[in-house]
C-alpha positions as YAML, in Angstrom:
chain: A
units: angstrom
residues:
- id: 1
  name: MET
  ca: [-30.25, -8.55, 0.09]
- id: 2
  name: SER
  ca: [-29.20, -12.02, -1.01]
- id: 3
  name: GLU
  ca: [-26.15, -13.68, 0.46]
- id: 4
  name: SER
  ca: [-24.34, -13.79, -2.88]
- id: 5
  name: ALA
  ca: [-24.90, -10.08, -3.48]
- id: 6
  name: GLY
  ca: [-23.57, -9.27, -0.03]
- id: 7
  name: SER
  ca: [-20.48, -11.41, -0.42]
- id: 8
  name: GLY
  ca: [-19.70, -9.78, -3.77]
- id: 9
  name: VAL
  ca: [-19.47, -6.40, -2.07]
- id: 10
  name: ARG
  ca: [-17.44, -7.79, 0.81]
- id: 11
  name: ASP
  ca: [-15.00, -9.51, -1.57]
- id: 12
  name: MET
  ca: [-14.41, -6.41, -3.70]
- id: 13
  name: SER
  ca: [-10.74, -5.44, -3.90]
- id: 14
  name: VAL
  ca: [-9.53, -1.94, -3.09]
- id: 15
  name: ALA
  ca: [-8.34, -1.61, -6.69]
- id: 16
  name: ALA
  ca: [-11.83, -2.43, -7.99]
- id: 17
  name: ALA
  ca: [-13.42, 0.02, -5.56]
- id: 18
  name: PHE
  ca: [-11.14, 2.83, -6.78]
- id: 19
  name: ALA
  ca: [-11.18, 1.86, -10.49]
- id: 20
  name: GLY
  ca: [-11.76, 4.84, -12.74]
- id: 21
  name: MET
  ca: [-11.12, 7.43, -10.03]
- id: 22
  name: ARG
  ca: [-8.57, 10.11, -10.78]
- id: 23
  name: SER
  ca: [-6.53, 11.85, -8.13]
- id: 24
  name: VAL
  ca: [-6.86, 15.63, -8.16]
- id: 25
  name: VAL
  ca: [-4.30, 16.38, -5.46]
- id: 26
  name: PRO
  ca: [-0.98, 14.49, -5.40]
- id: 27
  name: VAL
  ca: [-0.90, 12.08, -2.47]
- id: 28
  name: VAL
  ca: [2.11, 12.16, -0.16]
- id: 29
  name: PHE
  ca: [2.92, 9.75, 2.64]
- id: 30
  name: ARG
  ca: [4.88, 10.55, 5.78]
- id: 31
  name: ALA
  ca: [7.67, 8.09, 6.51]
- id: 32
  name: GLY
  ca: [10.77, 7.69, 8.61]
- id: 33
  name: CYS
  ca: [14.10, 5.96, 8.22]
- id: 34
  name: PRO
  ca: [15.19, 3.61, 11.01]
- id: 35
  name: ASP
  ca: [18.87, 4.01, 9.98]
- id: 36
  name: CYS
  ca: [19.35, 7.80, 9.98]
- id: 37
  name: ARG
  ca: [16.09, 8.63, 11.80]
- id: 38
  name: GLY
  ca: [15.16, 11.09, 9.04]
- id: 39
  name: ARG
  ca: [11.50, 12.13, 8.71]
- id: 40
  name: PHE
  ca: [10.15, 13.04, 5.28]
- id: 41
  name: GLU
  ca: [7.25, 12.87, 2.84]
- id: 42
  name: LEU
  ca: [7.24, 10.50, -0.14]
- id: 43
  name: SER
  ca: [5.10, 10.42, -3.25]
- id: 44
  name: ALA
  ca: [3.22, 7.26, -4.19]
- id: 45
  name: SER
  ca: [5.81, 6.57, -6.91]
- id: 46
  name: ALA
  ca: [8.59, 6.38, -4.28]
- id: 47
  name: LEU
  ca: [6.89, 3.52, -2.41]
- id: 48
  name: ARG
  ca: [6.30, -0.15, -3.26]
- id: 49
  name: LEU
  ca: [3.79, -2.43, -1.56]
- id: 50
  name: ALA
  ca: [4.12, -6.23, -1.48]
- id: 51
  name: ILE
  ca: [1.05, -8.18, -0.37]
- id: 52
  name: GLY
  ca: [1.87, -11.66, 0.87]
- id: 53
  name: ALA
  ca: [-0.21, -14.57, 2.03]
- id: 54
  name: THR
  ca: [0.10, -13.48, 5.68]
- id: 55
  name: SER
  ca: [0.62, -10.30, 7.63]
- id: 56
  name: ARG
  ca: [4.26, -11.33, 8.11]
- id: 57
  name: THR
  ca: [4.84, -11.29, 4.36]
- id: 58
  name: THR
  ca: [3.00, -8.04, 3.63]
- id: 59
  name: PHE
  ca: [5.23, -4.97, 3.64]
- id: 60
  name: TYR
  ca: [6.03, -1.66, 1.98]
- id: 61
  name: SER
  ca: [9.45, -0.41, 0.99]
- id: 62
  name: PHE
  ca: [11.23, 2.74, -0.12]
- id: 63
  name: VAL
  ca: [14.70, 4.23, -0.37]
- id: 64
  name: CYS
  ca: [15.50, 6.86, 2.26]
- id: 65
  name: PRO
  ca: [16.00, 10.21, 0.49]
- id: 66
  name: ASP
  ca: [18.38, 11.34, 3.28]
- id: 67
  name: CYS
  ca: [20.84, 8.43, 3.59]
- id: 68
  name: GLY
  ca: [19.97, 6.13, 0.67]
- id: 69
  name: ALA
  ca: [19.16, 3.11, 2.84]
- id: 70
  name: SER
  ca: [16.63, 0.56, 1.58]
- id: 71
  name: VAL
  ca: [13.79, 0.51, 4.11]
- id: 72
  name: ARG
  ca: [11.21, -2.25, 4.49]
- id: 73
  name: LYS
  ca: [8.34, -1.98, 6.99]
- id: 74
  name: PRO
  ca: [5.37, -4.25, 7.79]
- id: 75
  name: ALA
  ca: [1.99, -3.21, 6.37]
- id: 76
  name: GLY
  ca: [-1.19, -4.08, 8.20]
- id: 77
  name: GLU
  ca: [-4.67, -3.87, 6.68]
- id: 78
  name: ARG
  ca: [-5.05, -0.12, 7.23]
- id: 79
  name: ILE
  ca: [-1.64, 0.68, 5.72]
- id: 80
  name: VAL
  ca: [-2.46, -1.52, 2.70]
- id: 81
  name: GLU
  ca: [-5.75, 0.38, 2.23]
- id: 82
  name: LEU
  ca: [-4.06, 3.77, 2.46]
- id: 83
  name: LEU
  ca: [-1.20, 2.88, 0.12]
- id: 84
  name: THR
  ca: [-3.34, 1.22, -2.54]
- id: 85
  name: GLY
  ca: [-5.90, 4.02, -2.33]
- id: 86
  name: GLY
  ca: [-3.07, 6.53, -2.75]
- id: 87
  name: GLY
  ca: [-1.78, 4.93, -5.94]
- id: 88
  name: VAL
  ca: [1.24, 3.01, -4.64]
- id: 89
  name: ARG
  ca: [2.33, 0.25, -7.01]
- id: 90
  name: THR
  ca: [1.46, -3.15, -5.59]
- id: 91
  name: LEU
  ca: [2.93, -6.60, -6.06]
- id: 92
  name: ARG
  ca: [0.88, -9.61, -4.98]
- id: 93
  name: LEU
  ca: [3.12, -12.36, -3.62]
- id: 94
  name: HIS
  ca: [0.33, -14.96, -3.50]
- id: 95
  name: SER
  ca: [-2.62, -16.12, -5.56]
- id: 96
  name: THR
  ca: [-6.06, -14.75, -4.66]
- id: 97
  name: VAL
  ca: [-7.83, -17.75, -6.24]
...
């Protein structure tokens, strides 16, 4: 395998890898609220993911269905993969070029 072919696979985005796939079963994510300590499940449409230039500026957010608080939590690589793969809307806060 040539180096350029290998790097193309390695540089593929999660969105490109999942392009054209359709979800058969609705995806739900378990979450918790740090304010009221409620535990619940949220659909992908209830979550937002922001991908920043660093791990400190990459986070997901939602509104607690129990108390209405706005919640923002850090998102590491694995969380980003799960959320994007589950259809969560994503905002890129930096250029990928």
